[in-house]
C-alpha positions as CSV (number, residue, x, y, z in Angstrom):
1,M,80.2,95.6,105.2
2,L,80.6,96.7,108.8
3,V,79.8,100.4,109.2
4,M,80.6,102.2,112.4
5,G,81.2,105.7,113.8
6,R,84.5,106.6,115.5
7,E,85.7,109.9,116.8
8,V,89.1,111.4,116.6
9,G,91.6,109.3,118.6
10,E,89.5,106.2,118.6
11,V,90.9,102.9,117.1
12,I,89.5,100.1,115.0
13,T,91.4,96.9,115.3
14,I,91.5,94.1,112.5
15,G,92.7,90.8,113.8
16,D,95.7,90.9,116.2
17,N,98.1,93.2,114.2
18,I,96.1,95.8,112.2
19,R,95.0,99.1,113.9
20,I,93.2,102.0,112.2
21,K,93.1,105.2,114.2
22,V,91.0,108.3,113.3
23,M,93.5,111.1,113.3
24,A,91.4,114.2,112.2
25,V,88.2,115.1,110.7
26,E,88.1,118.4,108.9
27,G,85.0,119.2,106.8
28,G,84.3,116.2,104.6
29,V,87.8,114.6,105.0
30,V,88.7,112.0,107.5
31,R,92.5,111.2,108.1
32,F,93.4,107.8,109.3
33,G,96.7,106.3,110.7
34,I,97.1,102.7,109.8
35,S,99.5,100.3,111.8
36,A,100.1,97.0,110.0
37,P,103.0,94.5,109.7
38,R,105.4,95.3,106.9
39,Q,104.3,92.2,104.8
40,V,100.7,93.7,104.7
41,A,100.3,96.1,101.8
42,V,98.3,99.0,102.7
43,H,97.1,101.3,99.7
44,R,94.3,103.6,98.8
45,A,91.8,101.9,96.5
46,E,93.0,103.8,93.3
47,I,96.6,103.0,94.0
48,H,95.7,99.3,94.6
49,K,93.7,99.1,91.4
50,R,96.6,100.8,89.5
51,I,99.0,98.1,90.9
52,K,96.7,95.2,89.9
53,D,96.2,96.7,86.4
54,Q,99.9,97.1,85.9
55,A,100.6,93.6,87.1
56,L,98.0,92.3,84.5
57,E,99.5,94.2,81.8
58,Q,103.0,92.7,82.5
59,E,101.7,89.1,82.5
60,P,102.8,87.1,79.6
61,A,100.1,86.0,77.1
62,S,98.6,82.7,78.4
63,G,98.0,81.4,74.8
64,H,100.7,79.1,73.5
65,S,101.1,78.1,69.9
66,A,102.1,74.5,69.2
């Protein structure tokens, strides 16, 4: 894991087309702005987990009876 410090207004770039900008720091909360291509899903970790869990629940059972 890369750990770095950034100040408000500074940007982190991932690859050629993903940018994360520090928008504000208030108390213990940091607000980011994220720019990414539409085909790149960007979610908070808890939302990403919920999406993955729902997808697993919707998968058909893999056991086939013969």
